[in-house]
N, C-alpha and C positions, 0 to 999 in steps of 0.2 A: 707391698710396695710395687709400683709398676716399673717395667723395664724402661731405660732411657730411650728416647726417640732416635732411631738410627739416622734420620734426616738431619739431625742437629749434631752429628758426630764432630767434635772439635778438630779432628784430623783433616776434615774436608772443608773447614772454614775458609782457607785461602782460595780453594777452588770456587766456592760459592761467591766469594767477593769478586774474583776475577770474572766469573760468569755474569754476575749482575753488572759489573763495570763494562764488560764487552756489550751486553744487551743495551745498556743506556747509551753507550757510544754509538752503536749501530743505529738505534732509533733516532738519536739526535742528528746524526749525519743525514739520515733519510728525510727527516722533517725539515732540516735546513735546505736540502736539495729541492724539496717541493716548494718551500717558501720562496727561494731564489727563482725557481722556474715560473711560478705564478706572478711574482713581481715583474720579471722581465717581460712576460706575456702581456700583462696589463699595461706596462710602460710602452710596449711596442704598439698596442692597439689604441692608445690614448695619447696623441701628440700633445705636448705641453703648449701653453700659450706662448706666443712669440713676442719679443719686444716690438714696440712701434716701428714701422718701416720708415726709412728716410724719405721716401716719396709717397705722399698721401694721396689717395684717390679722392675725387670729388664726391660730394654727398650723393649725387645721382648715380655715379659709378658704383658706389657702395651699395646703394639700394638695389640697383640692377644685379649686382653680384649676389646679394642676399636672396633676391628673387630667383636667380638661377640655381643657387644652392637648394632653395626650397623645392623647386621643380624637380631637381635630381632626387632629392630625398623622397618626395611624394611618388615619383615614378618608380623608384626602387621598392617602396612599400607596396605598391600595387602589384609588383612582380612577385612578392612574397607568396601570395595565395595561389599563384600559377606555377610555382617551382615544384619540380618532382625529382626525387622523392621529397615530400614535405618535411621529413625528419631532418633534412640537411639545410633547411632554411636558415637556421641560426649561423651555420658556417659561412654560407654565401653572404649573409647580412654582415658578418664581422669583416669579411674581405672588403665589401663595399664601404662599410662604416669607417674603416681605417683611412682609405683614400679620401673619402668625403670629409672626414675631420681634418685631414691635412690641408685640403683646399679651404675649409672653413677657417682654420687658424691663419692661413696666409692672408685671406681677405680681411679677417679681423685685425691683423697687424697693419694692413694697408689703409684702414679706415679711421684711424685716430679716434676710437670710440670714447676715450677719456675726455675729449673736448666737450665743453658745455653746450656748444651749438649742435652737438650730435647725439643728444639724449634720445631722440626718437630712433636713430640708427642703433644705438646701444641696446635699446629695448627689443628691437627687431632681432638682433643677433642673439641676445639672451634667450628670447622665446624660441628662436630657431634651434638653438642648442638643447633647450628643454624638450622640444618636440622630438628631436633626434634621440634623446635619452629614452623617451617613452616608446618610440618605435623600436628601439633596441630591446626593451623589455618585451614588447609585443612579439618580436621575432623569436626570442628565446622561448617565450611561453607557447607560441604557435608551434614551434618545432617539437617542444617537449610534451605538450598536453594535447594538441590537436593533430599534429603531424602524423602520428601513427594511425589514427582513425581516418584521416584523409587518404593516406596511402592504401589502407585496407579498402576504402570505398572505391578508389581507382581500380584496384585489383578485382573487386567484385563486379564493377562495370565491365572490365575486360573479359572476365569469365562469362558473364551473362551474354555479352555480345557474340561469344563463340557458339551459342546455342542456335540450332537451325530455326527455332521459333522467332528469333530476333529479326530475321529478314536481312541480315547483313551478309555480304558475300563471305564465304568461308576462306580463311587463309590457309595455305598449304605449308 
């Protein structure tokens, strides 16, 4: 007959129950803190749609506002590939995206997009938001997948330019 397992000694059962209970409580609090933090972060980065504004802009003003938002978005996308270090592109994009989305929501509320005579405008705003979502994915992927290599390439260029063979003036 084998000896009883000392890890299952009945005298220590209350200790084991307390240890498991404490472990579950600590892990639960930790997970809850992460969930709350992520939820707050996402809520802060994604402004909710606003109710229709009391003063509605004209069709032309709304179209011009959408065009201006598009130009801002496209201009910032072009800056993505020139940002250094490239690994930080996603952080810069998120700062821009939050303010851009706030402007987008303001214009959206001022344009009465629910109106039947503004179906074309509604489509423009919907597609503008879809493009912004895709650019957001692009920024995150660029920073995570391409950014390190771009930064390494810049460092390699910098090192190669320091060679006397490059013909560049040496920096002291």
